[in-house]
C-alpha positions, -999 to +999 in steps of 0.1 A: +414+316+595+419+349+612+456+356+621+446+370+654+427+339+664+437+323+698+407+300+702+411+263+699+374+259+689+381+277+656+408+253+646+389+221+653+366+207+626+342+178+622+363+165+593+392+158+617+394+124+633+393+119+671+430+113+672+438+143+651+417+165+673+434+151+703+468+159+688+458+195+681+445+199+717+478+184+730+498+210+711+475+238+721+475+231+758+510+217+758+523+250+744+505+269+771+521+247+798+555+250+781+552+288+780+545+289+817+573+265+825+598+283+803+588+316+817+596+304+852+630+290+840+638+322+822+632+342+854+653+317+875+684+317+853+681+354+846+682+362+884+712+339+887+730+360+859+735+329+838+737+347+805+739+318+780+710+298+797+690+331+799+695+337+762+687+300+754+655+300+776+644+333+760+650+320+724+630+288+732+602+308+748+599+329+716+600+298+694+573+281+714+551+313+713+556+315+675+546+278+670+516+284+692+505+313+670+511+292+639+489+265+654+460+289+660+463+304+625+469+272+605+465+240+625+491+220+605+499+198+635+523+175+616+545+204+604+544+220+639+553+187+655+584+183+633+595+218+640+590+214+677+609+181+678+638+196+657+639+225+681+639+202+712+666+180+698+689+209+690+683+224+724+690+191+742+722+185+723+733+222+728+728+219+766+746+186+769+776+193+746+780+231+751+761+249+777+761+225+807+785+198+794+769+172+815+739+147+817+715+152+845+679+143+853+666+172+832+684+159+802+670+124+807+635+139+811+639+159+779+649+128+759+619+108+773+596+137+765+609+138+729+605+100+725+569+100+738+559+131+718+574+119+685+557+084+687+523+098+697+523+127+672+541+113+642+539+075+644+564+047+646+588+056+618+593+092+628+593+082+665+622+059+659+640+086+639+638+113+666+645+088+694+678+077+678+686+113+669+686+121+706+699+089+721+730+082+700+747+116+705+740+113+743+756+078+744+786+091+725+789+120+749+787+096+779+815+073+764+837+104+757+831+117+792+839+083+807+873+082+789+879+119+798+882+126+760+856+154+758+868+190+761+857+223+744+869+258+750+838+270+767+831+273+804+799+255+813+772+272+833+757+256+864+722+265+876+712+262+912+689+236+927+658+258+923+662+258+885+666+221+884+634+217+905+615+240+882+627+221+851+620+187+865+586+197+877+577+213+843+590+182+824+570+158+846+538+179+841+543+177+803+550+140+803+519+133+825+498+156+804+508+139+771+502+104+785+468+112+801+455+133+771+464+108+744+455+078+765+420+093+769+419+099+731+430+064+723+403+049+746+377+072+731+388+062+696+387+025+704+352+029+719+341+047+688+356+020+666+338-006+686+305+013+684+311+018+646+318-020+643+286-028+661+267-003+639+284-018+608+273-053+620+238-040+625+238-023+591+252-055+574+224-075+589+199-049+577+216-048+543+215-086+540+178-085+549+172-058+523+191-078+497+169-109+505+138-088+503+150-073+470+158-107+456+124-120+467+108-089+453+127-094+420+116-131+419+080-122+427+081-095+400+096-120+375+069-146+384+042-119+382+054-108+347+056-144+336+020-151+349+007-119+333+025-126+301+010-160+300-025-146+308-022-119+281-004-140+254-028-169+257-059-150+245-037-131+220-026-164+207-062-174+201-071-140+185-041-139+162-043-176+154-080-175+146-075-144+125-048-163+105-071-193+101-101-172+089-078-153+065-067-187+051-104-196+043-107-170+015-131-146+032-151-120+014-133-086+009-153-069+037-146-098+060-109-098+050-106-061+058-122-067+093-099-096+100-068-077+089-078-049+114-084-074+141-050-091+134-032-057+132-047-046+166-037-079+182-002-076+169+001-041+182-010-052+216+015-081+214+043-056+204+035-035+235+036-065+258+069-076+243+084-041+247+076-040+284+089-075+290+121-069+270+128-036+289+122-053+322+146-081+312+173-056+303+168-034+334+171-065+357+205-073+342+194-107+329+207-100+294+237-122+283+252-114+249+259-144+227+289-150+204+276-171+176+283-171+138+259-154+114+259-136+081+253-099+086+239-092+052+215-121+054+204-110+089+197-074+077+177-087+048+156-108+071+151-078+096+141-054+068+119-078+048+088-074+069+096-037+076+098-030+039+063-042+034+051-019+062+069+011+046+054+004+012+019+002+027+025+038+039+038+048+005+074+052+017+105+043-003+126+018+017+163+014+008+186-012+024+222-004+016+248-031+027+285-025+021+298-050-004+327-058+019+302-072+044+282-094+020+304-125+021+317-123+057+306-145+086+309-127+119+305-136+156+280-117+177+245-117+191+221-117+161+191-116+184+201-084+201+213-068+169+179-077+154+162-061+183+181-028+180+178-025+142+141-036+143+132-010+169+150+018+150+134+009+117+100+006+133+104+040+148+115+055+115+084+041+097+061+051+125+072+088+125+075+092+087+043+099+068+060+105+034+095+102+019+122+077+025+136+052+050+173+043+046+191+015+065+228+013+060+256-011+072+291+002+064+324-015+070+344+013+088+375-008+094+386-042+083+415-058+103+410-093+089+402-109+122+379-082+133+357-056+115+340-024+127+306-020+112+286+013+113+248+009+114+226+038+104+188+042+102+176+074+086+142+088+078+125+119+064+100+120+092+088+146+118+123+150+134+132+158+170+138+192+186+173+196+199+163+200+235+145+167+234+173+146+220+183+132+254+148+126+268+137+103+239+160+076+253+142+076+287+118+046+292+081+053+286+090+086+270+083+101+236+091+136+225+057+151+236+022+141+247+010+151+213+034+126+197+022+098+219-014+105+212-009+109+174+015+079+169+009+057+199+034+032+213+050+026+247+080+049+243+103+019+251+118+012+216+146+037+218+151+030+255+157-007+248+182+001+220+201+026+242+202+001+271+215-027+249+242-004+235+252+008+270+255-028+282+281-034+254+299-001+261+287+015+228+273+049+220+243+060+201+247+090+178+216+111+168+212+139+144+178+154+137+160+184+123+123+191+128+102+184+098+133+172+079+141+138+095+163+119+119+193+096+117+203+071+144+237+054+141+261+033+162+293+013+156+300-023+166+332-043+164+327-080+154+352-109+153+353-124+118+352-161+109+374-175+082+344-191+066+333-175+033+297-176+020+281-168-013+265-133-013+228-133-004+203-131-032+179-102-037+153-099-009+124-104-033+139-136-047+145-148-011+110-141-001+096-161-031+120-189-024+109-189+012+073-193+002+081-222-021+100-239+007+069-236+029+048-250+001+071-280-002+072-284+035+034-285+036+032-311+009+059-332+026+041-330+059+008-339+043+022-370+027+041-381+057+009-384+078+026-370+109+015-382+143+015-352+167+008-353+205-003-319+219-002-313+257-025-283+262-051-275+289-066-243+274-097-254+253-094-223+230-058-231+222-067-268+217-094-257+191-069-234+175-042-260+171-067-286+157-079-261+131-044-250+122-031-286+118-062-295+098-050-271+071-021-296+067-044-326+070-030-335+104-052-349+132-034-344+165-039-363+198-047-340+227-036-345+263-052-321+289-021-320+312+015-332+314+007-364+333-019-374+307+007-367+279+032-391+295+005-417+299-006-414+262+029-415+249+037-447+269+009-466+250+010-448+216+035-440+189+041-403+179+065-384+157+066-352+178+052-336+210+040-300+213+042-293+250+025-264+268+046-255+299+019-243+324-006-270+330-024-285+360-015-319+375+019-320+359+036-291+340+054-293+307+089-293+323+082-323+346+064-341+318+093-337+294+117-350+320+095-381+326+094-387+288+133-386+287+134-413+313+114-438+293+131-471+285+120-472+249+146-451+229+120-442+203+099-426+230+126-411+251+143-394+221+110-381+206+113-344+195+096-321+220+087-284+212+077-263+241+047-240+236+049-211+260+034-178+267+057-172+296+080-142+300+106-158+323+140-145+314+157-179+314+130-198+296+154-210+269+177-225+296+148-241+315+135-257+283+169-271+274+175-284+310+141-302+309+152-321+278+130-303+252+145-297+218+131-262+210+104-238+220+079-215+203+065-184+220+028-178+219+013-162+199+033-180+173+033-177+135+020-209+118+050-209+094+075-207+123+059-237+141+058-258+109+095-249+101+105-261+136+084-293+133+099-301+099+135-294+110+132-316+141+115-344+123+142-344+096+171-340+121+160-365+148+144-389+123 
């Protein structure tokens, strides 16, 4: 601000409130009125040869002029108000106790002026302070004067009536000006608050409408994704299922090669669909992290089992290194989300590595008995990432370059999903990479530890062989048990697929074309398990399951029900459980997975 500024427009800003602007204007124009009034008083007492009053009036005039200049240079209205009130209080007390030694109408006006000014400018607390600072000494003086106890060695000066008239007139002008100016400011402020309140109400209504539209849009999007997922997964279920069936029929080598290509392409398409659905689920905030018990070493072996085969097919050396301190620990966490993160990182490493090694490590960084901090690392000797692209690779639908996308394919969602899942847990991803040397992705997670101790997991190859033997035993047991299976499915291709699949285990299922028909068949027939599609005409799988649970015959109402769904609804697990179903299998499903769940439910419920 220019020191020689005298314009009020240059000290008012848009950032100041209406009341603050009004206070600055009050000081500005009040100072001008005070200068005029004090100037008239100064001339009046000077002409009367009242030396002390002349000196006092001159000093106050200089002080007012200095405060006016301070205001136009730095509009610190609070500081200026304090200085003005202190000056006015000292002047008032000096006039009463020393110069005039009396209380008259001018003194009373000065006190009223100080009280009004202090409350309007500085608020209630400071208003009370300056009011009492002026009133109490005056009351004391009045008591002393009444008892004739007040006397000082100074002869008081008495001004004539003209001086009193000027002082009274100037004080009344200032009192009226303060009241009118701040009254107008308060009215304007109240009107603005009312208008703002009305605008806020209007904005709230619009905001609520926008929220409802957003919620409806989100619901529509969710339903659209569910429908599209169902429409895409249903034919994929048939393609992958038929490929599996044909491969189980000992095809010729050339046929086997074609079927493997068909199955590989269908699985790639399924992976793309799953990536999009998983990312949408994460972005919509529907992810809830579980706290369930699992063995970390066993989980990592399971994650890397299939990935190891993919790596070996490319001629890569795959090494899984699990800290010995982790092998016998049971921890609490979300194995599904951890699987998702590790799986995506390993898949990326294999995809972008043409020769060399893949390393997956889990290291116990800190063991505090009841909690452990585990460091996860996935390292490869692949193409690497340029330093300037390290941030962009975590953006959705983004890969390092168009060339990378064309050469290696994929949606560009794998790393985005991992990063979002880590962010939701308040965790960070660390990346180090060199072009044509390789990359390493790592992150740390803290897990609560269970007191349960388990035997260390066996070697992965042994586990795989044992897993195959278990399936063989399950198949024999299912064959001998002559299972009675009711399938509720409206899609003829899926019906044919299920019949062919179950025929491999010598099972002839009963088919219901919709939920209502499934309920009807179950009422008059005996079955061991129900495979229930969720989206069917007449009656869907949810309603059919609830009707089954209401049956009076306990053998029928407690029958195991497995949902078969190609839906992508985020809360599908909760919906399945609420409807009374025991478990669900997502289409396209793996035959072994379905048979495992059938076997477990038959054994458990039976």
